[in-house]
GUKE-441799 format. One line per 4 residues: number of its first residue (from 1); their letters; for each residue y, x, z of N, C-alpha, C, O. Coordinates in steps of 0.2 Angstrom, whole numbers. Example, Ala and Ser with C-alpha at 12.3 -4.5 7.8 and 13.67 -1.06 7.14 Angstrom:
<sites>
1> as> -28 66 39 -22 62 39 -16 66 39 -17 71 42; -11 64 35 -5 68 36 0 64 39 6 67 40
</sites>
This chain:
<sites>
1> mnra> 137 -84 -6 137 -80 -13 135 -73 -12 137 -70 -7; 131 -71 -17 128 -64 -17 134 -60 -20 135 -60 -26; 138 -55 -15 142 -51 -18 142 -45 -13 141 -45 -8; 145 -39 -17 145 -33 -13 151 -30 -16 154 -31 -21
5> tvag> 154 -25 -13 159 -20 -15 156 -13 -14 154 -11 -8; 155 -10 -19 152 -3 -20 157 2 -24 160 0 -30; 158 7 -21 163 12 -25 169 8 -27 172 9 -32; 171 4 -22 177 0 -24 178 -5 -29 183 -9 -30
9> vsvg> 172 -6 -31 171 -12 -36 167 -18 -33 161 -17 -30; 170 -24 -34 167 -30 -32 162 -33 -37 165 -34 -42; 156 -34 -35 152 -37 -41 148 -42 -37 148 -42 -31; 145 -47 -41 141 -52 -38 142 -59 -42 145 -59 -47
13> dgld> 140 -65 -38 140 -71 -41 148 -73 -42 152 -72 -38; 149 -76 -49 156 -79 -50 161 -73 -53 167 -74 -55; 157 -67 -54 162 -62 -56 159 -59 -62 153 -61 -63; 163 -55 -67 160 -52 -73 154 -48 -71 154 -44 -66
17> vavv> 149 -48 -75 144 -43 -74 146 -36 -76 150 -36 -81; 145 -31 -72 148 -25 -72 142 -21 -76 136 -22 -76; 145 -16 -80 140 -11 -84 142 -5 -82 148 -2 -82; 137 -2 -80 137 5 -76 134 11 -82 129 10 -84
21> galn> 139 16 -83 137 21 -89 132 26 -85 133 29 -80; 127 27 -88 121 32 -86 122 39 -90 121 39 -96; 124 44 -86 124 51 -88 119 55 -85 116 54 -79; 117 60 -88 111 64 -86 114 72 -87 116 73 -93
25> vspe> 113 76 -82 115 83 -82 109 87 -82 109 93 -81; 103 83 -83 96 86 -82 93 86 -89 93 81 -92; 91 92 -91 88 93 -98 81 90 -98 78 89 -104; 78 88 -93 71 85 -92 72 78 -94 66 76 -96
29> sfya> 77 75 -94 78 67 -94 73 64 -101 72 67 -106; 71 58 -100 67 56 -105 71 55 -111 68 55 -116; 77 53 -110 81 51 -117 86 57 -118 91 56 -115; 85 61 -123 89 67 -124 96 65 -126 101 69 -125
33> gsvv> 97 59 -129 104 56 -130 108 56 -124 114 55 -125; 105 55 -119 109 54 -112 112 61 -109 116 61 -104; 108 66 -111 109 73 -108 115 76 -110 116 78 -116; 120 78 -106 126 82 -108 126 88 -102 127 86 -96
37> vddd> 126 94 -104 125 99 -99 131 104 -99 132 107 -94; 136 103 -104 142 107 -104 148 103 -102 148 97 -104; 153 106 -99 158 102 -96 162 98 -100 164 92 -99; 164 101 -106 168 97 -111 164 91 -114 167 86 -115
41> gllr> 157 92 -115 154 87 -117 153 81 -112 153 75 -114; 152 83 -106 152 78 -101 158 74 -100 158 68 -100; 164 77 -100 170 74 -100 172 69 -105 174 64 -105; 169 72 -112 170 68 -118 166 61 -117 168 56 -119
45> vaea> 160 62 -115 156 56 -115 158 51 -110 157 45 -110; 160 55 -104 162 50 -98 168 47 -100 169 41 -99; 173 50 -103 179 46 -105 178 40 -110 181 35 -110; 174 42 -114 172 37 -119 169 31 -116 170 25 -118
49> mara> 164 32 -111 161 26 -106 167 23 -103 167 17 -102; 171 26 -101 177 22 -96 182 19 -101 185 14 -99; 183 21 -107 187 17 -112 182 11 -114 185 5 -116; 175 11 -115 172 6 -116 170 0 -111 167 -5 -113
53> gaaw> 173 2 -105 172 -4 -100 168 -2 -94 166 -7 -91; 165 4 -93 161 5 -88 164 4 -81 170 6 -80; 161 1 -77 164 0 -70 163 6 -66 168 7 -61; 158 9 -67 158 16 -64 152 21 -68 150 18 -73
57> ldvg> 151 26 -66 146 31 -69 142 33 -64 143 35 -59; 136 33 -67 129 35 -62 127 42 -65 126 42 -71; 127 47 -62 125 54 -64 119 55 -61 118 55 -55; 114 58 -65 107 60 -63 107 68 -64 109 70 -69
61> amst> 104 71 -60 102 78 -61 96 81 -61 94 87 -62; 91 75 -60 84 76 -61 80 70 -63 81 64 -61; 76 71 -68 73 64 -71 69 61 -66 65 64 -62; 69 54 -65 65 50 -61 61 46 -65 58 41 -62
65> apyl> 60 47 -71 55 43 -75 48 45 -72 46 51 -71; 44 39 -70 38 40 -67 32 44 -70 28 46 -67; 33 43 -77 27 46 -81 29 54 -83 26 57 -87; 34 56 -80 36 64 -82 35 68 -75 36 66 -70
69> eari> 33 74 -77 33 79 -71 39 84 -72 39 89 -74; 44 80 -69 51 83 -70 53 85 -63 59 85 -62; 50 86 -57 53 88 -51 56 94 -52 52 98 -54; 62 96 -49 65 101 -48 67 103 -41 67 99 -37
73> pael> 68 109 -39 70 110 -31 76 107 -30 81 105 -35; 77 105 -24 83 101 -21 89 104 -22 94 101 -24; 88 111 -21 95 115 -22 97 115 -29 103 116 -30; 93 115 -34 96 114 -41 98 107 -43 103 106 -46
77> eaer> 95 103 -40 98 96 -41 104 96 -37 109 92 -40; 105 98 -31 111 98 -27 117 101 -32 122 99 -33; 115 107 -35 120 112 -39 122 107 -44 128 106 -45; 118 105 -48 120 101 -54 125 95 -53 130 93 -56
81> lhra> 123 91 -48 126 86 -45 134 87 -43 138 84 -46; 134 92 -39 141 94 -36 145 97 -42 151 95 -42; 142 101 -47 146 103 -52 149 96 -57 155 95 -58; 144 93 -59 146 87 -64 151 82 -60 156 81 -62
85> lgll> 149 80 -54 153 75 -51 160 78 -49 165 75 -49; 160 84 -47 166 87 -45 171 88 -51 177 86 -50; 168 89 -57 172 89 -63 175 82 -65 181 81 -67; 171 77 -65 173 71 -66 177 67 -61 181 63 -62
89> atrl> 176 70 -55 180 66 -49 188 69 -50 192 65 -47; 188 75 -53 195 77 -53 198 76 -60 204 77 -61; 195 73 -65 198 72 -72 197 65 -74 199 63 -79; 193 61 -70 192 54 -73 194 49 -67 191 50 -62
93> glpl> 198 44 -69 199 39 -64 194 33 -64 195 28 -65; 188 35 -63 183 30 -62 178 32 -56 177 38 -55; 175 26 -53 171 28 -48 164 32 -50 163 32 -56; 161 35 -45 156 39 -47 150 37 -43 151 36 -37
97> sadt> 144 37 -45 138 37 -42 133 42 -43 133 45 -48; 128 44 -38 123 49 -40 116 46 -39 115 43 -34; 112 48 -45 106 45 -45 101 50 -42 98 54 -45; 100 50 -35 95 54 -32 92 50 -25 95 46 -22
101> sria> 86 53 -24 82 51 -18 82 56 -12 79 55 -6; 86 61 -12 85 68 -8 92 69 -5 97 68 -9; 91 70 2 97 71 6 102 76 4 108 75 4; 99 83 2 104 88 0 107 87 -6 114 88 -6
105> para> 104 84 -11 108 83 -17 113 77 -16 118 77 -19; 111 72 -12 116 66 -10 122 68 -7 127 66 -8; 120 73 -2 126 76 2 131 80 -3 137 79 -3; 128 84 -8 132 88 -12 136 83 -16 141 85 -18
109> alda> 133 78 -18 136 72 -23 143 69 -19 148 69 -21; 141 67 -13 145 64 -9 152 69 -8 158 67 -9; 150 74 -6 155 80 -5 160 81 -12 166 82 -11; 157 80 -18 160 81 -24 164 75 -26 168 75 -31
113> garl> 163 69 -23 167 64 -25 164 58 -26 167 52 -27; 157 57 -26 153 51 -27 154 46 -21 155 48 -16; 154 40 -23 155 34 -18 149 30 -18 150 25 -14; 143 31 -21 137 27 -21 131 31 -23 132 35 -27
117> indv> 126 30 -19 119 34 -21 115 28 -23 113 23 -20; 112 30 -29 107 26 -32 100 29 -31 98 33 -34; 97 26 -26 90 28 -24 85 25 -27 83 19 -25; 81 28 -32 75 25 -35 69 24 -30 64 22 -32
121> aglr> 70 27 -24 64 27 -19 65 22 -14 60 20 -10; 71 19 -14 71 14 -9 73 16 -2 71 11 2; 75 22 -1 76 25 6 70 27 9 69 28 15; 64 28 5 58 30 8 56 37 7 52 40 10
125> adpa> 59 40 2 57 48 0 60 52 5 57 58 6; 66 51 8 69 55 13 72 51 18 77 47 17; 69 52 24 71 46 30 78 47 32 81 43 34; 81 53 31 88 55 33 93 52 29 99 52 30
129> lagl> 91 50 22 96 48 17 100 42 19 106 42 18; 96 37 23 100 31 24 105 32 30 110 29 30; 104 37 34 110 39 39 115 42 36 121 40 37; 114 46 31 120 49 27 124 45 23 130 46 23
133> vaea> 120 40 20 124 34 16 129 31 21 134 29 20; 126 29 28 129 25 32 136 29 35 141 26 35; 134 35 36 139 39 39 145 41 34 151 41 36; 144 41 28 149 42 23 153 36 21 158 36 18
137> gagl> 150 30 23 153 24 20 152 22 13 156 19 10; 146 25 10 145 24 3 141 19 1 137 16 5; 142 16 -5 138 11 -7 130 13 -9 128 18 -9; 126 8 -10 119 10 -10 116 6 -15 116 0 -14
141> vlma> 113 8 -21 107 4 -25 101 5 -22 99 11 -23; 97 1 -19 90 1 -17 86 -1 -23 86 -7 -25; 81 3 -25 77 0 -30 70 0 -27 68 3 -23; 66 -6 -30 60 -7 -29 55 -2 -32 56 0 -38
145> spaa> 50 1 -28 45 5 -31 39 6 -27 40 5 -21; 33 7 -30 27 8 -26 28 14 -22 31 18 -24; 24 13 -16 25 19 -11 21 25 -15 17 24 -19; 25 32 -14 22 38 -17 15 39 -17 12 39 -12
149> gapv> 12 39 -22 4 40 -23 1 34 -22 -5 35 -22; 3 29 -20 0 22 -19 -2 19 -25 3 19 -30; -7 15 -26 -8 11 -32 -4 4 -31 -2 2 -26; -2 1 -38 1 -4 -37 -4 -10 -34 -10 -10 -36
153> ddds> -1 -14 -29 -6 -20 -27 -8 -24 -32 -3 -28 -34; -15 -24 -34 -17 -29 -38 -18 -36 -36 -19 -41 -40; -17 -37 -29 -17 -44 -26 -11 -48 -26 -10 -54 -25; -5 -45 -28 1 -47 -28 4 -49 -34 3 -45 -39
157> epia> 7 -55 -35 11 -56 -41 17 -52 -42 21 -50 -37; 18 -49 -48 23 -44 -49 30 -45 -45 32 -40 -41; 33 -51 -45 39 -52 -42 37 -52 -34 41 -49 -31; 32 -54 -32 31 -54 -25 31 -47 -23 33 -45 -17
161> avrd> 28 -42 -27 27 -35 -24 34 -32 -24 35 -28 -20; 38 -34 -30 44 -31 -30 49 -34 -24 52 -30 -21; 48 -39 -22 52 -42 -17 50 -39 -11 55 -36 -7; 44 -38 -9 41 -35 -2 44 -28 -2 47 -26 3
165> sler> 44 -24 -8 47 -17 -8 55 -18 -7 57 -13 -3; 58 -23 -9 65 -23 -8 67 -25 -1 72 -23 2; 63 -30 2 64 -32 9 62 -26 14 66 -25 19; 58 -22 12 57 -16 16 63 -11 15 65 -7 20
169> glar> 66 -10 9 71 -6 9 77 -8 12 80 -4 16; 78 -15 12 84 -17 15 83 -17 23 88 -15 26; 77 -18 26 76 -16 33 78 -9 35 81 -8 40; 75 -3 31 78 3 32 85 4 32 87 7 36
173> araa> 89 1 27 96 2 26 100 -1 32 104 2 35; 97 -7 34 100 -10 40 100 -7 46 104 -7 50; 94 -4 47 92 0 53 96 6 54 97 8 60; 99 8 48 103 15 48 110 12 49 114 16 50
177> gipd> 111 6 48 119 4 49 122 3 42 128 4 42; 119 3 37 122 2 31 124 -6 30 119 -10 30; 130 -8 29 131 -15 29 128 -18 23 128 -15 18; 126 -24 24 124 -28 17 129 -28 11 127 -26 6
181> eril> 135 -29 13 140 -29 7 141 -23 4 146 -22 0; 137 -18 6 138 -11 2 131 -10 -2 129 -4 -4; 127 -15 -2 120 -14 -5 119 -18 -11 120 -24 -11; 117 -15 -17 114 -18 -23 107 -17 -23 104 -12 -20
185> ldpg> 102 -22 -26 95 -22 -27 94 -20 -34 97 -23 -39; 89 -16 -35 85 -16 -42 79 -17 -42 75 -14 -37; 75 -20 -46 69 -22 -47 64 -17 -49 58 -18 -49; 66 -11 -51 62 -6 -53 58 -6 -60 52 -4 -60
189> igff> 62 -9 -64 59 -9 -71 56 -3 -74 60 2 -75; 50 -2 -75 46 4 -77 43 8 -72 40 13 -74; 44 7 -65 41 11 -60 35 8 -58 31 12 -54; 32 2 -59 26 -1 -56 21 0 -61 20 -3 -66
193> rggs> 16 5 -60 11 7 -65 5 8 -62 5 10 -56; -1 8 -65 -8 10 -63 -11 4 -60 -17 4 -59; -9 -2 -60 -13 -8 -58 -16 -11 -63 -16 -9 -69; -19 -16 -61 -23 -20 -66 -19 -24 -71 -22 -27 -76
197> iawp> -13 -25 -70 -8 -28 -74 -5 -23 -78 -1 -19 -76; -6 -23 -84 -2 -18 -89 5 -17 -87 8 -23 -86; 8 -12 -87 15 -11 -84 20 -14 -89 25 -16 -87; 19 -15 -96 24 -19 -100 23 -26 -98 29 -30 -97
201> dwdc> 18 -29 -96 17 -36 -94 21 -37 -88 25 -41 -87; 19 -33 -83 22 -33 -77 29 -32 -77 32 -36 -73; 33 -29 -81 40 -28 -82 43 -34 -84 48 -36 -82; 39 -37 -89 42 -43 -93 41 -49 -87 46 -53 -86
205> rvla> 36 -50 -84 35 -54 -78 41 -54 -73 43 -59 -70; 43 -48 -71 48 -46 -66 54 -48 -69 58 -51 -65; 57 -47 -75 62 -49 -78 63 -56 -78 69 -59 -77; 58 -59 -80 58 -67 -81 59 -70 -75 62 -76 -74
209> dlpa> 56 -67 -70 56 -70 -63 62 -68 -59 62 -69 -53; 67 -65 -61 73 -62 -57 76 -66 -52 78 -64 -47; 77 -73 -55 79 -78 -50 76 -78 -43 79 -80 -39; 70 -76 -43 66 -76 -36 69 -71 -31 68 -71 -25
213> lltl> 73 -66 -34 75 -61 -31 82 -62 -27 85 -59 -23; 86 -68 -30 93 -69 -28 92 -72 -21 98 -72 -18; 87 -74 -18 87 -77 -11 87 -71 -7 87 -71 0; 87 -65 -9 87 -59 -4 95 -58 -2 97 -54 2
217> grpl> 99 -62 -6 105 -62 -4 110 -55 -6 115 -54 -3; 108 -52 -11 112 -45 -13 112 -46 -20 107 -48 -24; 117 -43 -23 118 -43 -31 112 -38 -34 110 -33 -31; 110 -40 -40 105 -38 -43 108 -32 -48 113 -34 -51
221> hvgv> 105 -26 -48 107 -20 -53 101 -19 -56 96 -18 -53; 101 -20 -63 95 -19 -68 96 -14 -73 102 -13 -76; 91 -9 -73 92 -4 -78 85 -5 -83 79 -3 -82; 87 -7 -89 82 -7 -95 83 -3 -101 79 -3 -105
225> srks> 88 1 -100 90 5 -106 86 11 -109 86 16 -106; 84 9 -115 80 14 -119 73 15 -116 69 19 -118; 71 11 -110 65 12 -107 58 11 -111 58 8 -116; 53 14 -108 47 13 -112 44 7 -113 40 6 -117
229> liga> 47 2 -108 46 -5 -110 48 -7 -117 45 -11 -120; 53 -4 -118 57 -7 -125 51 -4 -131 49 -8 -136; 49 3 -130 46 5 -134 39 2 -135 36 2 -140; 36 0 -129 29 -3 -129 30 -10 -132 25 -12 -136
233> lagv> 35 -13 -131 35 -21 -133 37 -20 -141 35 -24 -145; 41 -16 -143 43 -16 -150 40 -10 -155 42 -9 -160; 35 -7 -152 32 -2 -156 36 4 -158 35 7 -164; 41 6 -153 46 11 -155 45 17 -150 48 17 -144
237> pdpa> 41 23 -152 40 28 -147 46 32 -145 47 36 -140; 51 32 -150 56 37 -149 62 34 -145 65 29 -148; 64 36 -139 70 32 -135 76 31 -140 79 26 -139; 77 36 -145 83 37 -148 83 30 -153 89 28 -156
241> drlp> 78 26 -154 78 21 -158 77 14 -155 74 9 -158; 79 14 -148 77 8 -145 83 4 -142 82 1 -137; 88 5 -145 95 2 -143 95 -6 -145 97 -10 -141; 92 -8 -151 91 -16 -152 87 -19 -146 89 -23 -143
245> gtla> 81 -16 -145 77 -19 -140 80 -19 -133 78 -23 -129; 84 -13 -132 88 -13 -126 93 -18 -125 93 -21 -119; 97 -20 -130 101 -25 -129 98 -32 -128 101 -36 -125; 92 -33 -132 89 -39 -131 87 -41 -124 87 -47 -121
249> ataa> 84 -34 -120 81 -35 -113 87 -36 -108 86 -39 -103; 94 -32 -110 99 -33 -107 101 -40 -106 102 -43 -101; 102 -44 -112 104 -50 -112 99 -55 -108 101 -59 -104; 93 -54 -108 88 -57 -104 89 -57 -97 88 -62 -93
253> avla> 90 -50 -95 92 -49 -88 98 -53 -86 98 -56 -81; 103 -53 -90 110 -56 -87 108 -64 -88 110 -67 -83; 105 -67 -92 103 -74 -92 99 -75 -86 99 -81 -83; 95 -70 -83 91 -73 -77 94 -70 -71 91 -71 -65
257> gahv> 101 -68 -71 105 -68 -64 107 -60 -63 109 -59 -58; 105 -56 -67 108 -49 -65 116 -49 -65 119 -52 -68; 118 -45 -60 125 -45 -59 127 -37 -61 133 -36 -63; 123 -33 -61 125 -25 -64 120 -24 -69 114 -25 -68
261> irah> 122 -20 -75 118 -18 -79 119 -10 -80 124 -8 -82; 114 -6 -79 114 1 -80 113 3 -88 108 2 -90; 117 6 -91 116 7 -98 118 14 -100 123 17 -98; 114 17 -106 117 24 -109 122 22 -114 126 26 -116
265> dvae> 122 16 -117 126 14 -122 131 9 -121 131 3 -122; 136 11 -117 141 7 -113 145 2 -118 145 -4 -117; 148 4 -124 151 -1 -128 147 -6 -131 149 -12 -132; 141 -4 -133 136 -10 -136 134 -15 -131 133 -21 -132
269> tvqa> 133 -12 -124 130 -16 -119 136 -20 -116 134 -26 -114; 141 -18 -116 147 -22 -114 147 -29 -118 148 -34 -116; 147 -28 -125 147 -33 -130 141 -38 -129 142 -44 -129; 135 -36 -128 129 -39 -126 130 -44 -120 128 -50 -120
273> vrva> 133 -40 -115 133 -43 -108 138 -49 -108 137 -54 -105; 143 -48 -112 149 -53 -112 146 -59 -115 147 -65 -113; 142 -59 -121 139 -64 -124 134 -68 -120 133 -74 -120; 130 -64 -116 125 -67 -112 128 -71 -106 126 -76 -104
277> ealr> 133 -67 -103 136 -71 -97 139 -77 -99 139 -81 -95; 143 -77 -104 145 -84 -107 140 -89 -108 141 -95 -106; 135 -87 -110 129 -92 -111 126 -95 -104 125 -100 -103; 126 -89 -100 124 -91 -92 129 -96 -89 126 -101 -87
281> rare> 135 -94 -90 140 -99 -87 140 -105 -90 141 -110 -86; 138 -107 -96 139 -113 -99 133 -116 -97 133 -122 -96; 127 -113 -96 121 -116 -93 122 -118 -86 120 -123 -84; 126 -114 -82 127 -116 -75 132 -122 -74 131 -126 -70
285> raaa> 137 -122 -79 141 -128 -79 138 -135 -81 139 -140 -78; 133 -134 -86 129 -140 -88 125 -142 -83 124 -148 -82; 122 -138 -79 117 -140 -73 121 -143 -67 118 -146 -63; 127 -141 -67 131 -143 -62 135 -150 -64 138 -153 -60
289> gva> 134 -152 -70 137 -158 -73 145 -157 -74 149 -162 -74; 147 -151 -75 154 -150 -76 155 -149 -83 152 -145 -86; 161 -152 -86 163 -152 -93 165 -146 -95 167 -145 -101
</sites>
């Protein structure tokens, strides 16, 4: 069975799909509605996510959207993460994750109370990050993404390119001593751009083919919340107007086998996830011939 325990939460086959609340303390983030920079607002939003059923919270301090020029100094990212996670760790009884690919911000996050690192670069951006995660006993979300500055491989089917990226990330994690049972895999929706396949089509094909990633043996963590994919498919340029499309894509991901959904809108997403996973379980029982 594909199962893992990250930040003290067990996820995977046979368990309820977990919903992760996405919070940003970076004003540069693509969705302004997810940004909270003051302490009172951060606590208020985090507590609402906890009440709505978030399994853990994922805090970002620098935008990772591939189409934005939003890189900030590592020291500033580290300062933002340490402040936000330190506040949440002392006031909120919910596990915390840090969305970062750099070792200094990751160290600051872990020191402040984070128990999971969500790395959109798949341990490729900072070679020392894998060792830090292993030493801290933290969980890890490994995301598929093309190599920095490299074009998307036009000779690969989307799911094959994603699988190759994840296999390489898993190899880096294992070499550093991170146990498989602390790793989740993310297909990197929105991050593969610039090839001959238009990126919305790429992302749709990856979501449709998610079952092909289950053979990697790790639970799947999927983020589609208010992303540009939704805007492109539905003709909605403003991320603030993309909730209906987000819920549709979320349901599709769950039906295709996702075990964890990262979301800005926790209450609405939990509702969509529960319906989709009930349908998934009914389909699985029917396939197994169970009444």
